[in-house]
C-alpha positions as CSV (number, residue, x, y, z in Angstrom):
1,X,0.6,31.2,14.2
2,X,0.7,32.5,10.6
3,X,-0.2,29.3,8.8
4,X,-2.9,26.7,9.2
5,X,-2.5,24.4,12.2
6,X,-2.9,21.2,10.2
7,X,-0.2,22.3,7.8
8,X,2.1,23.1,10.7
9,X,1.5,19.6,12.0
10,X,2.1,18.1,8.6
11,X,5.4,19.9,8.4
12,X,6.4,18.4,11.8
13,X,5.5,14.9,10.5
14,X,7.2,15.4,7.1
15,X,7.8,12.2,5.2
16,X,10.8,10.0,5.8
17,X,11.6,10.2,2.1
18,X,12.1,13.9,2.4
19,X,14.2,13.5,5.5
20,X,16.5,11.0,3.9
21,X,16.7,13.2,0.8
22,X,17.9,16.1,2.9
23,X,20.3,13.8,4.7
24,X,21.6,12.6,1.4
25,X,22.2,16.1,0.2
26,X,24.3,16.8,3.3
27,X,26.3,13.6,2.9
28,X,27.0,14.2,-0.8
29,X,28.2,17.7,-0.1
30,X,30.5,16.4,2.6
31,X,31.8,13.2,1.0
32,X,31.2,13.6,-2.7
33,X,28.3,12.2,-4.6
34,X,30.2,9.2,-5.8
35,X,30.8,8.1,-2.2
36,X,27.1,8.1,-1.2
37,X,24.6,5.3,-2.1
38,X,21.3,7.0,-2.4
39,X,18.3,4.6,-2.7
40,X,15.8,6.9,-1.1
41,X,14.0,8.6,-4.0
42,X,11.9,6.9,-6.6
43,X,12.9,9.2,-9.4
44,X,13.0,7.5,-12.9
45,X,16.6,7.5,-14.1
46,X,16.2,6.2,-17.6
47,X,16.1,8.5,-20.7
48,X,12.7,9.0,-22.2
49,X,12.2,7.1,-25.5
50,X,13.5,8.8,-28.7
51,X,9.9,9.1,-29.9
52,X,9.3,11.6,-27.1
53,X,11.8,14.0,-28.5
54,X,10.6,13.4,-32.0
55,X,7.1,14.3,-30.9
56,X,8.3,17.5,-29.1
57,X,10.1,18.6,-32.3
58,X,7.1,17.9,-34.5
59,X,4.7,19.8,-32.3
60,X,7.0,22.8,-31.6
61,X,8.7,23.3,-34.9
62,X,5.9,22.1,-37.3
63,X,2.9,23.9,-35.9
64,X,-0.5,23.7,-37.6
65,X,-2.1,26.8,-39.0
66,X,-3.6,29.0,-36.3
67,X,-1.7,27.0,-33.7
68,X,-1.8,29.8,-31.2
69,X,-5.6,29.5,-31.2
70,X,-6.0,25.8,-31.6
71,X,-3.0,24.3,-29.7
72,X,-2.2,26.8,-27.0
73,X,-5.6,28.2,-26.0
74,X,-8.1,27.1,-23.4
75,X,-9.5,23.6,-23.7
76,X,-12.1,21.5,-22.1
77,X,-11.3,20.9,-18.4
78,X,-11.2,17.2,-19.2
79,X,-8.4,17.7,-21.8
80,X,-8.1,17.7,-25.6
81,X,-10.7,15.4,-27.2
82,X,-8.2,13.8,-29.5
83,X,-5.9,13.0,-26.6
84,X,-8.7,11.5,-24.6
85,X,-9.7,9.4,-27.5
86,X,-6.1,8.2,-28.0
87,X,-5.8,7.3,-24.3
88,X,-9.2,5.5,-24.5
89,X,-8.0,3.3,-27.4
90,X,-4.9,2.2,-25.4
91,X,-7.0,1.7,-22.2
92,X,-9.5,-0.5,-24.1
93,X,-6.7,-2.6,-25.5
94,X,-4.8,-3.0,-22.2
95,X,-7.8,-3.5,-19.9
96,X,-10.1,-5.5,-22.2
97,X,-13.0,-3.1,-21.5
98,X,-14.5,-0.9,-24.2
99,X,-13.7,2.8,-23.3
100,X,-14.3,6.0,-25.2
101,X,-12.8,9.4,-24.6
102,X,-15.9,10.4,-22.8
103,X,-14.7,8.4,-19.8
104,X,-11.2,9.8,-19.7
105,X,-10.0,12.9,-17.8
106,X,-6.5,14.2,-18.4
107,X,-4.8,15.2,-15.2
108,X,-1.6,16.7,-13.7
109,X,-0.1,13.3,-13.0
110,X,-1.5,10.6,-10.6
111,X,-1.3,12.9,-7.6
112,X,-3.5,15.4,-9.3
113,X,-5.8,12.6,-10.5
114,X,-6.2,11.1,-7.1
115,X,-7.1,14.4,-5.5
116,X,-9.6,15.1,-8.3
117,X,-11.3,11.7,-7.6
118,X,-11.3,12.1,-3.9
119,X,-12.6,15.7,-4.1
120,X,-15.5,14.4,-6.3
121,X,-16.5,11.5,-4.2
122,X,-16.0,12.4,-0.5
123,X,-18.5,14.0,1.9
124,X,-17.0,15.1,5.2
125,X,-16.3,12.2,7.5
126,X,-16.6,9.5,4.8
127,X,-13.9,6.8,4.9
128,X,-11.5,5.4,2.4
129,X,-10.0,2.0,3.1
130,X,-6.3,1.6,2.2
131,X,-4.2,-1.6,2.5
132,X,-0.8,-1.1,4.1
133,X,2.1,-0.7,3.5
134,X,1.0,2.2,1.5
135,X,2.2,5.4,-0.3
136,X,2.2,7.8,2.6
137,X,0.8,10.8,0.6
138,X,-2.6,9.1,0.5
139,X,-3.2,10.4,4.0
140,X,-3.0,14.1,3.1
141,X,-4.8,13.5,-0.1
142,X,-7.8,12.1,1.7
143,X,-7.5,14.7,4.5
144,X,-7.5,17.4,1.8
145,X,-11.1,16.6,1.1
146,X,-12.3,16.0,4.7
147,X,-12.3,12.3,4.4
148,X,-10.9,9.7,6.9
149,X,-8.3,7.1,6.0
150,X,-8.9,3.6,7.3
151,X,-5.9,1.2,7.2
152,X,-6.1,-2.5,6.8
153,X,-3.3,-5.1,7.1
154,X,-2.2,-7.1,4.1
155,X,-1.0,-10.7,4.3
156,X,2.6,-11.6,5.1
157,X,3.5,-11.5,1.4
158,X,1.8,-8.1,1.1
159,X,-1.1,-9.6,-0.9
160,X,-4.6,-8.3,-0.2
161,X,-6.4,-9.7,2.9
162,X,-10.0,-9.6,1.8
163,X,-11.4,-10.5,5.2
164,X,-9.6,-7.5,6.8
165,X,-11.1,-5.2,4.1
166,X,-14.6,-6.7,4.8
167,X,-14.2,-6.1,8.5
168,X,-13.2,-2.5,7.9
169,X,-16.3,-1.6,5.8
170,X,-19.0,0.3,7.6
171,X,-21.8,2.8,6.7
172,X,-19.3,5.6,6.2
173,X,-17.1,3.7,3.7
174,X,-17.1,5.5,0.4
175,X,-14.1,3.9,-1.4
176,X,-11.3,1.3,-1.3
177,X,-8.0,2.7,-2.7
178,X,-5.4,0.2,-3.8
179,X,-2.0,0.7,-5.4
180,X,-0.9,-2.0,-7.8
181,X,2.0,-2.3,-8.5
182,X,2.5,-1.2,-5.0
183,X,4.8,1.5,-3.6
184,X,6.8,0.5,-1.4
185,X,6.6,-3.3,-1.8
186,X,6.5,-3.8,-5.6
187,X,3.6,-6.2,-5.1
188,X,1.1,-6.7,-7.9
189,X,-2.4,-7.8,-6.8
190,X,-3.4,-11.0,-8.6
191,X,-6.5,-11.5,-10.7
192,X,-7.8,-13.8,-8.0
193,X,-7.4,-11.1,-5.4
194,X,-9.1,-8.5,-7.6
195,X,-12.0,-10.8,-8.3
196,X,-12.5,-11.6,-4.6
197,X,-12.4,-7.9,-3.7
198,X,-14.9,-7.1,-6.5
199,X,-17.2,-9.8,-5.2
200,X,-17.0,-8.5,-1.7
201,X,-17.9,-4.9,-2.8
202,X,-20.7,-6.2,-5.0
203,X,-22.2,-8.3,-2.2
204,X,-22.1,-5.2,0.1
205,X,-23.8,-3.2,-2.6
206,X,-26.6,-5.8,-2.9
207,X,-27.0,-5.9,0.8
208,X,-27.2,-2.2,1.7
209,X,-27.6,-0.4,-1.6
210,X,-24.6,1.9,-1.0
211,X,-22.0,2.3,-3.7
212,X,-18.4,1.6,-2.6
213,X,-16.0,2.8,-5.2
214,X,-12.8,0.8,-6.0
215,X,-9.9,3.1,-7.0
216,X,-6.6,1.8,-8.3
217,X,-3.5,4.0,-8.4
218,X,-1.7,2.6,-11.4
219,X,1.4,4.8,-11.4
220,X,3.6,1.9,-12.1
221,X,1.3,-0.1,-14.4
222,X,3.8,-0.6,-17.2
223,X,6.7,-1.5,-14.9
224,X,6.1,-5.2,-14.3
225,X,8.5,-8.2,-14.8
226,X,8.7,-11.9,-15.4
227,X,5.5,-12.1,-17.4
228,X,3.3,-10.7,-14.5
229,X,0.0,-9.3,-15.7
230,X,-1.9,-6.4,-14.1
231,X,-5.6,-7.4,-13.8
232,X,-7.9,-4.4,-14.5
233,X,-10.4,-3.5,-11.8
234,X,-12.5,-2.1,-14.7
235,X,-13.1,-5.6,-16.0
236,X,-14.3,-7.0,-12.7
237,X,-16.1,-4.2,-10.9
238,X,-18.6,-1.7,-12.2
239,X,-18.0,1.2,-9.8
240,X,-14.3,1.4,-10.5
241,X,-11.9,4.2,-11.3
242,X,-8.3,4.0,-12.3
243,X,-5.7,6.8,-12.0
244,X,-2.7,6.4,-14.2
245,X,0.6,8.3,-14.5
246,X,2.9,8.3,-17.5
247,X,5.8,9.5,-15.3
248,X,7.4,6.1,-15.0
249,X,6.5,4.5,-18.3
250,X,8.0,7.4,-20.3
251,X,10.4,8.8,-17.6
252,X,8.5,12.1,-17.5
253,X,8.0,12.5,-13.8
254,X,8.6,16.2,-13.9
255,X,6.1,16.8,-16.6
256,X,3.2,15.7,-14.4
257,X,0.9,14.1,-17.0
258,X,-1.6,11.4,-16.2
259,X,-5.3,10.5,-16.6
260,X,-8.4,9.2,-14.9
261,X,-10.4,6.4,-16.4
262,X,-14.0,5.8,-15.2
263,X,-15.8,2.5,-15.8
264,X,-18.7,3.3,-18.2
265,X,-20.8,0.9,-16.1
266,X,-20.5,3.1,-12.9
267,X,-23.7,4.1,-11.2
268,X,-24.8,7.6,-12.4
269,X,-21.8,7.8,-14.7
270,X,-22.7,11.2,-16.2
271,X,-22.9,12.9,-12.8
272,X,-19.6,11.3,-11.8
273,X,-17.8,12.4,-15.0
274,X,-19.2,16.0,-14.6
275,X,-18.0,16.0,-11.0
276,X,-14.5,14.9,-12.0
277,X,-14.3,17.5,-14.7
278,X,-15.4,20.4,-12.5
279,X,-13.0,19.3,-9.7
280,X,-10.2,19.2,-12.2
281,X,-10.8,22.9,-12.5
282,X,-11.7,24.1,-9.0
283,X,-8.7,22.4,-7.4
284,X,-6.5,24.7,-9.4
285,X,-5.1,22.3,-11.9
286,X,-7.6,23.5,-14.6
287,X,-6.3,20.9,-17.0
288,X,-3.2,18.8,-17.8
289,X,-0.4,20.7,-19.6
290,X,-1.4,21.3,-23.2
291,X,2.0,20.4,-24.7
292,X,2.3,17.1,-22.9
293,X,-1.2,16.2,-23.9
294,X,-0.2,16.7,-27.6
295,X,3.0,14.7,-27.1
296,X,1.7,11.7,-25.2
297,X,-1.1,11.2,-27.7
298,X,1.6,10.4,-30.2
299,X,3.6,8.0,-28.1
300,X,1.1,6.1,-25.8
301,X,2.5,2.7,-27.0
302,X,6.1,3.6,-26.3
303,X,8.0,3.2,-23.0
304,X,11.4,3.2,-21.5
305,X,13.3,-0.1,-21.7
306,X,11.7,-2.1,-18.9
307,X,14.4,-4.8,-19.1
308,X,16.9,-2.3,-17.7
309,X,14.8,-2.0,-14.5
310,X,14.4,-5.8,-14.4
311,X,18.2,-6.2,-14.6
312,X,18.7,-3.7,-11.8
313,X,16.1,-5.4,-9.7
314,X,17.7,-8.9,-10.1
315,X,21.2,-7.4,-9.5
316,X,20.0,-5.8,-6.3
317,X,18.0,-8.8,-5.0
318,X,21.0,-11.2,-5.5
319,X,23.4,-8.8,-3.9
320,X,21.3,-8.2,-0.8
321,X,20.5,-11.9,-0.4
322,X,24.2,-12.8,-0.6
323,X,24.9,-10.1,1.9
324,X,22.5,-11.7,4.4
325,X,19.2,-9.8,3.9
326,X,15.7,-11.3,3.7
327,X,13.8,-9.9,0.8
328,X,10.8,-10.9,-1.5
329,X,11.3,-10.3,-5.2
330,X,8.9,-7.5,-6.2
331,X,6.6,-8.0,-9.2
332,X,6.8,-4.5,-10.4
333,X,7.6,-0.8,-9.8
334,X,11.3,0.0,-9.0
335,X,11.4,-0.6,-5.2
336,X,12.7,-3.4,-3.0
337,X,11.3,-3.8,0.5
338,X,13.7,-5.9,2.5
339,X,13.2,-7.0,6.1
340,X,15.2,-5.1,8.6
341,X,17.8,-7.2,10.4
342,X,16.6,-5.7,13.7
343,X,13.0,-4.9,14.8
344,X,13.7,-1.2,14.8
345,X,13.7,-0.3,11.1
346,X,14.3,3.4,11.9
347,X,17.3,2.4,13.9
348,X,18.6,0.2,11.1
349,X,18.2,3.0,8.5
350,X,20.2,5.3,10.8
351,X,22.8,2.5,11.1
352,X,23.0,2.3,7.3
353,X,23.9,6.0,7.2
354,X,27.2,5.1,8.9
355,X,28.0,3.3,5.7
356,X,26.8,6.1,3.5
357,X,23.6,4.2,2.4
358,X,20.4,6.1,2.2
359,X,17.2,4.1,2.6
360,X,13.7,4.8,3.9
361,X,12.3,3.1,7.0
362,X,9.2,1.0,6.5
363,X,7.4,2.8,9.3
364,X,7.1,5.7,6.9
365,X,4.8,3.5,4.8
366,X,3.1,1.9,7.9
367,X,5.3,-1.2,7.2
368,X,7.5,-1.3,10.3
369,X,10.3,-3.9,10.4
370,X,11.2,-3.3,6.7
371,X,13.0,-0.6,4.7
372,X,12.6,0.6,1.2
373,X,15.2,0.9,-1.5
374,X,14.7,2.4,-4.9
375,X,16.7,0.8,-7.8
376,X,16.0,3.8,-10.1
377,X,19.7,4.5,-9.9
378,X,22.8,3.5,-12.1
379,X,23.7,-0.2,-12.0
380,X,27.2,0.6,-10.9
381,X,25.9,2.4,-7.8
382,X,23.9,-0.8,-6.9
383,X,26.9,-3.0,-7.5
384,X,29.3,-0.9,-5.4
385,X,26.9,-0.8,-2.5
386,X,26.9,-4.5,-1.7
387,X,30.1,-4.5,0.4
388,X,28.7,-1.6,2.4
389,X,25.4,-3.5,3.0
390,X,27.4,-6.5,4.1
391,X,29.4,-4.5,6.5
392,X,26.3,-2.9,7.9
393,X,24.5,-6.2,8.6
394,X,27.6,-7.9,10.0
395,X,28.2,-5.1,12.4
396,X,24.7,-5.4,14.0
């Protein structure tokens, strides 16, 4: 075979999202895009805020003197100092924890950031505990760095089950990786859950002296509704690291811009930061794109209109419930995770295809018996889909 065996295996087990995307392309070509209801991909569909375009114009058309040297040359692997400081100011305000730019690493989105963190932390065979349902790419991210992923069940409402996490911890455990707001469920882990998790990890540290890092993938941090607050792990646990993407907040998914924040109270913080910075380079990312670093430093307090996503969520929830589906209202992100009307969620997703509806089976997120729908689509697409959802469930 010409390629690595594990890559070949990964290709065979390619994600359900990709499979449904490809099926959607086929259906759209056959039936016309307007006749297909594609809820498979979580791709932000709102226009970036006007301030984004203003910042681009200012940077590109009003360059500083010697701009080719200062603004387009090599930089520190951690990113531009002024961008890191601007991010630190926002993080300090949002998280209630004093942070300086020394504890920020600019990255190529959350995916790049997570790989940098895992590369820095993991020795071969060390384990990362991940609650499920989970974002399926965590498995290859951890495998990339010779780690082992250990899954734990959440509660019925998708909240953290602290006892399950406790039972999964062993001498090989290096980190717990959570995702709040969660993809695919939209669940936000409460302050109570984060405090309980922090206490568990602190107790384990006191008992055996081994650090277990707590990592939060905060890709959807700004996309929360109904007054829900995101408790910061940095506030409650010293050995904590957050990875943040601006893809959803600013509708800049294709620009791949994000950052890592390290708790200043981490054990051996200087070594950890040095490790993150060198891994940002040796993984091939080198540093986050220069132009986007300049841009986001100017617009960190801006975002898309979150109320539009909330309106779509409420519209979708009401329509699905009226059609006969069981679904919990998500706290954040732009996904709904309804219960499948039949036990076989893969079978039901295939059934939905008969009605030109594209969804992703829960089994792809290790959440069998459910299916995921993204409401990052036009409202009229959501509204027109309800009759099809009703036909699909009534025909079971």
